[in-house]
C-alpha positions as CSV (number, residue, x, y, z in Angstrom):
1,M,105.1,137.6,151.6
2,N,102.5,137.8,149.0
3,H,105.0,139.9,146.7
4,L,107.8,137.1,147.2
5,K,105.1,134.5,146.3
6,F,104.3,136.5,143.1
7,C,108.1,136.7,142.3
8,L,108.6,133.0,142.8
9,F,105.5,132.2,140.4
10,F,106.7,134.7,137.9
11,C,110.2,133.0,137.9
12,S,108.6,129.7,137.7
13,V,106.6,130.6,134.5
14,F,109.4,132.4,133.0
15,C,111.9,129.3,133.6
16,S,109.4,127.0,132.2
17,M,109.1,129.2,129.0
18,V,112.6,129.4,128.7
19,S,112.9,125.6,129.0
20,I,110.3,124.9,126.3
21,A,112.1,127.4,123.8
22,A,115.5,125.5,124.6
23,D,113.7,122.1,124.0
24,D,112.3,123.3,120.5
25,P,114.0,126.5,119.3
26,Y,111.5,126.0,116.2
27,A,108.4,126.5,118.1
28,A,108.1,130.1,117.6
29,K,108.7,129.9,113.6
30,R,106.1,126.9,113.6
31,A,103.5,128.9,115.3
32,A,104.2,132.0,112.7
33,M,103.8,129.5,109.9
34,I,100.5,128.3,111.1
35,K,99.3,131.8,111.8
36,E,100.1,132.8,108.1
37,I,98.4,129.8,106.9
38,E,95.2,130.6,108.8
39,G,95.5,134.2,107.4
40,D,95.6,132.8,103.8
41,V,92.3,130.7,104.4
42,R,90.6,133.6,106.0
43,A,91.5,135.7,102.9
44,G,88.8,134.0,101.1
45,Y,90.4,131.5,98.4
46,G,87.4,129.4,98.7
47,Y,89.3,126.1,98.4
48,L,87.9,124.8,101.9
49,E,84.5,126.4,101.4
50,K,85.0,127.7,105.1
51,D,87.0,130.5,106.6
52,A,89.2,128.4,109.2
53,L,91.1,125.3,109.1
54,D,89.8,122.5,111.3
55,E,91.2,122.5,114.8
56,N,92.6,119.0,114.7
57,V,94.6,120.0,111.4
58,I,95.9,123.0,113.3
59,G,97.0,120.7,116.3
60,A,98.7,118.4,113.7
61,L,100.7,121.2,111.9
62,G,101.7,122.5,115.3
63,S,103.0,119.0,116.4
64,V,105.1,117.9,113.3
65,P,108.6,119.4,113.4
66,R,108.7,120.3,109.6
67,H,112.7,121.2,110.2
68,E,113.1,117.6,110.7
69,F,112.0,116.9,107.1
70,V,114.2,119.1,105.1
71,P,117.8,119.1,104.6
72,R,119.9,120.4,107.2
73,N,121.3,123.3,105.2
74,M,117.5,124.4,104.6
75,R,116.3,124.1,108.2
76,E,116.2,127.9,108.7
77,A,113.7,128.1,105.8
78,A,111.7,125.1,107.1
79,Y,108.9,127.3,108.2
80,E,108.5,129.5,105.4
81,N,105.4,129.0,103.5
82,R,106.7,127.6,100.3
83,P,108.2,124.2,98.9
84,L,111.6,123.4,99.4
85,P,114.0,120.9,97.5
86,I,114.6,117.6,99.3
87,G,116.9,116.0,96.6
88,H,116.3,113.5,93.7
89,G,114.5,116.2,91.8
90,Q,111.7,116.1,94.7
91,T,110.2,118.8,97.1
92,I,108.5,119.1,100.2
93,S,105.1,120.7,99.6
94,Q,104.2,124.4,100.4
95,P,102.8,124.1,104.2
96,Y,99.6,125.9,103.0
97,I,99.0,123.1,100.4
98,V,99.7,120.4,103.1
99,A,97.2,122.2,105.4
100,I,94.5,122.5,102.5
101,M,94.8,119.0,101.6
102,T,94.8,117.5,105.0
103,N,91.5,119.5,105.8
104,L,90.0,118.4,102.5
105,L,90.7,114.8,103.2
106,Q,88.6,114.9,106.3
107,V,90.2,112.0,108.0
108,G,89.1,110.7,111.6
109,K,90.8,108.9,114.3
110,S,89.5,105.4,113.3
111,D,90.7,106.0,109.9
112,R,93.1,104.2,107.7
113,V,95.0,106.4,105.1
114,L,97.4,105.9,101.9
115,E,99.5,108.4,100.7
116,I,101.2,108.2,97.4
117,G,104.6,109.9,97.1
118,T,106.2,110.0,100.5
119,G,109.1,112.2,99.8
120,S,110.6,113.4,103.0
121,G,107.9,111.9,105.1
122,Y,106.2,115.3,106.1
123,Q,102.7,114.9,104.7
124,I,102.4,111.4,106.1
125,A,103.5,112.3,109.6
126,V,101.0,115.0,109.5
127,L,98.1,112.5,108.4
128,A,99.6,110.0,111.1
129,T,98.6,112.4,114.0
130,L,95.0,112.4,112.7
131,V,94.2,108.7,112.0
132,D,94.5,105.4,113.3
133,K,96.9,103.8,110.6
134,A,98.8,105.6,107.9
135,Y,100.5,104.0,104.7
136,S,102.7,105.6,102.6
137,I,104.7,104.5,99.2
138,E,107.7,106.1,97.9
139,I,109.2,105.0,94.3
140,I,112.7,106.6,94.9
141,E,114.5,104.2,97.1
142,P,117.1,106.7,98.6
143,L,114.1,108.9,99.7
144,G,112.0,106.0,100.9
145,R,114.8,104.6,103.0
146,Q,115.6,108.0,104.5
147,A,111.9,108.9,105.3
148,K,111.4,105.5,107.1
149,Q,114.6,106.1,109.1
150,R,113.4,109.5,110.0
151,L,109.8,108.7,110.9
152,Q,111.0,105.8,112.9
153,R,113.4,108.2,114.7
154,L,110.5,110.7,115.5
155,G,108.6,108.2,117.0
156,Y,105.8,107.6,114.6
157,E,104.6,104.1,115.3
158,N,101.4,104.2,113.3
159,I,103.0,104.5,109.7
160,E,103.9,101.8,107.4
161,L,106.3,102.7,104.4
162,K,107.1,100.8,101.3
163,I,109.3,101.4,98.3
164,A,107.4,100.6,95.1
165,D,105.3,102.1,92.0
166,G,102.3,103.9,94.0
167,Y,100.3,103.9,90.7
168,Y,99.4,100.3,91.9
169,G,98.8,101.3,95.4
170,W,98.8,98.9,98.3
171,P,96.3,96.4,97.7
172,E,97.3,94.0,100.5
173,E,96.4,96.6,103.0
174,A,93.2,98.0,101.0
175,P,90.7,99.1,101.4
176,F,91.6,102.6,102.7
177,D,89.2,105.4,104.1
178,A,91.2,108.1,102.3
179,I,93.9,108.3,99.8
180,M,96.1,111.3,99.2
181,V,98.2,111.5,96.1
182,T,101.1,114.1,96.2
183,A,102.6,113.9,92.7
184,A,101.0,115.0,89.6
185,A,99.2,112.0,87.3
186,S,98.1,112.2,83.8
187,H,94.9,110.4,84.9
188,I,93.4,108.8,88.1
189,P,94.9,105.4,88.7
190,P,92.2,102.8,88.4
191,P,93.9,100.5,91.1
192,L,93.7,103.6,93.6
193,I,89.8,103.9,92.9
194,K,89.4,100.3,93.5
195,Q,91.4,100.4,97.0
196,L,89.1,103.4,98.0
197,K,86.5,102.2,100.6
198,P,83.1,102.9,99.8
199,G,82.0,106.5,101.4
200,G,85.9,107.3,100.9
201,R,87.7,110.4,99.6
202,M,90.8,110.8,97.5
203,L,92.9,113.8,96.4
204,I,95.1,113.7,93.3
205,P,96.6,116.3,91.3
206,V,96.0,115.6,87.6
207,G,97.9,117.2,84.8
208,S,101.4,117.2,83.5
209,R,104.5,119.1,84.7
210,F,104.3,121.8,81.8
211,M,100.5,122.4,81.9
212,V,98.2,123.6,84.5
213,Q,97.5,120.9,87.1
214,E,94.1,120.6,89.0
215,L,93.7,119.0,92.4
216,L,90.8,116.7,92.2
217,L,88.6,115.5,95.0
218,V,87.3,111.9,94.1
219,Q,84.6,110.5,96.1
220,K,83.2,107.0,96.4
221,S,79.6,106.7,97.3
222,A,78.3,103.9,99.5
223,S,77.1,102.2,96.5
224,G,80.6,102.4,95.0
225,E,79.7,105.3,92.4
226,I,82.5,107.5,91.6
227,S,82.2,111.5,91.4
228,T,85.0,113.9,90.8
229,R,85.5,117.7,91.8
230,Q,88.0,120.0,90.7
231,L,89.1,122.1,93.5
232,L,92.1,124.3,92.8
233,P,95.2,124.7,90.5
234,V,98.5,123.2,91.8
235,A,102.0,122.5,90.9
236,F,103.3,119.1,91.8
237,V,106.2,117.0,90.6
238,P,105.0,114.3,88.2
239,L,104.1,110.8,89.3
240,T,106.6,108.5,87.9
241,G,106.9,104.6,87.3
242,R,106.4,102.2,84.5
243,H,102.8,103.0,83.9
């Protein structure tokens, strides 16, 4: 009888695992991606000033289906630790960079965050799992429309997206607890500094397409003073617009 119960229990667990795999055939690849990212962090790159990602960031990476944010013909490569083209001369960032930038932004459940450069919507989806409200701006209209439809289809109800020049931010919804810019600018846009809440943090790559870009951490003190710190060399597509 005990043997029979064990067999029934084993079959139940096995069937459940098969069901989960069938529901999400990319689950194993997503787990492998996270393991690789964690290994890179432990390798001592130093960018986080710690040897591990925050648990909430790991949870966010595990919950967002990256394969939904790349072109269909690239889905098999969706969980490789590299950037991928998404059309219109744009890319979806390397998962390691997404993880590092998300960790560095240090957002919380009650925060409101602004992203400049929606792209396919992957980074804002990761942030949206960690905050109260997420806003994102995309200047390329076809990408913006596709991202909005995709995020709605996937059920991200706390994301607002608009098609506009991200250099000027979203003044109607400011101030923001955190701002993330996912395209390289020649300088830190003054409108974004103005829209950052006292005590807030902004991450922005600064530099041109053909030169070394540096990811900067911009912090605004409680009294409104601005400080910047170089974090790591990066390679992003340029921030575009009339500015």
